[in-house]
C-alpha positions, 0 to 999 in steps of 0.5 A: 499499499505504502510503496503504491502510495509512493509510487503515484505520488512520483507520477504525479509529480513527474507528470507536473513536471513535464507540463512545466517544462513543456509549456511555453512562455507566450507574450501577446501585445494588447488589442493584437490578434494571438494564434495558438497551434494545437500540436500533434492535431491533424491538419484538416478535419475531422480532428480529435483535440480539445482546448482548455483555458485557465484564465481571468476569463474562467471561473476554473477550466474552460473546454473549447473543442472543434465541434463547439461553438465560439466562445462569446467572440473571445475565442474561436478554434480554427479548422486547422485546430488552432485557438485564434483570439481576435482582440487579446485583452488583460483578463485572457492571461493565463494557461492554454493547453491543447490535447491532439490525437493523430488519426494513428493514435498518437496523442500530444499536448501542447502548454502555453502560458500567456501573457499580455503588454502594453507598451506606454508614451514616452514618459515626461517630466512634468514641472522642473525645477529650473534652480535649487540651492546648494546645501539646503538641509532636509527638515520641515521649518516652521515659520514662528507666530505664523503657523506655515510650514514648508520643506527644504528638501527641493524638488527636481521634478515629477516623472511621470509615465501612462498606459502601461501593462505591466506597471513598470518602473520609472528611474531617475539618472544624473548626468547619465548615471542611475541615482539611487535614493538614500533618504538623506540629500536624494530622496523619490516620491513613487505612485502607481495608480491603476485604471479602473475600466482599461486596467493600465497603469500610471506612474508618478516618480517625484525627485527631490535633491540636495546638491552638496556644496562646491558641486557642479553649477549645472546638473543634468537630470532625465528619467526613464521607464523600463517594462514590466516584461523583459526584452521590451526597450526602455523609454528615456524623457528629454534631458534638462539642466537646471542651476544650483546656486549657493546659499548666501547668508541673510545680512542687516535688513535694510527699509527705504523709504520713497520718498526719502524722510516719510514726510508727505502731503496727503494724496501722496503715494509713498513706497516702502522696499525692504532690502534683504539680500539673501539665497534663497530668498526671504519672506517678506512681513510688514508691521505697522506701530508694532504689529503686523500687517495681515498682507500677502509676504511681499519686498514692497509694501505701495500706500496709495493716497496716504491719508491720516490712518496711514501714518505710523512707524513701519518696519520689515520682519524677513523670515529665512528658512535657515536662518530664522527673522530679522526685523529692520530699523522702523520709519515713520510716516507723516502727513505735511499739515499747511493753512489755517484753522489745521487744513492740510495741504493737498488734502480730499476735502480742498485740493485746489490748496496744495496746488496754489502753495506748490505754485506760491512756492515756485513763484517765490523760489524764482524771484529769491533766484532773479534777485540773487542772479541781480545781484552778482550781476551789479557786483561784477559792473562795480568790480570792472569800474574798479579796475578801469579807475585804478590805471586812470589814478597811477597816471596822475599820480607819476605826473604830479611826482614828475612836477615836484621833482622839476620844481625842487630844483628850480626851489634850490637855485632861487634860494642860493642866488639870494642876498 
């Protein structure tokens, strides 16, 4: 009994082994026709054969024969005994077996393992980065007091492949060499989705890289799709380059106000500019009288048509992802008040006063300039007159000196000839 059971078990194992060894692997493209030959079957009817199918369309083994009707236009036996699948699909993957008996009584079995595939469209990189920052750490920074969080792990881009079967894989390359994620300076986030109707796959791979300081300033990245079935061509995306910048520390923050001094007439425009050079650029927020303004981050604050409500002290806060926040010095914005009874020049209620004051100021300035020019011209004329008189006086003095010299000898002779 025991020996007979053991012999039966060996016969079963050997028969299964022979079926596996004798099977043939077949790959077919989705939507294309597939013909499987039944070996050992006569070329012409009548034939003694049957096909047995175990696929995704069958609950178990399904039997087809030349005498049977086509199976819902999915498969049918041809006159020569071969099995035709007019348009193979994903559900047709599985095992196909044919057992044929020749006219002399010899039995032949054929076994096929059928797999299907679909070549996807060429992968593409969406939202590629144009620049990265070298040495930026892989951590999440929270902006104090504002509840904001952002990652400092810069994203290179997202590689997408659509319409593949089997799913396949996406790979990233740097300067033509494969990139291996290490979770530190290199990270890849992958996602696979399957269409509920077609059964085809969409792959998505997001690459994030922290370049090392002093590395290549112009690295080249690319992505490739490798099919799930072997001996299929790998599909590559077009490579793209980006720039790598060395970080610049955040130094002193300067606040520039235009017009200078911050004293303006009502209705004027005031521009506040926060200068905070750094890489990566910091976020700029504004503060008035010690209270943050509910405005989106911007390095420029524009105050059009200023009024009394705009007066006060302003400052800006530059928040750097890795170096914290720094506040500028405060500047004062004030409105120039002119006229009587506290009226302000250029106010919304009396717009003509501002224009009149400006015209009077211009006329006064022109009058002062004309008076100054007249004084300068008068002094120049006086100086020229003095220069002309100086030579005439000099000639008169010389003539007088000569007369005095001639009179002195005559006086001496008359005194010597007297009694």
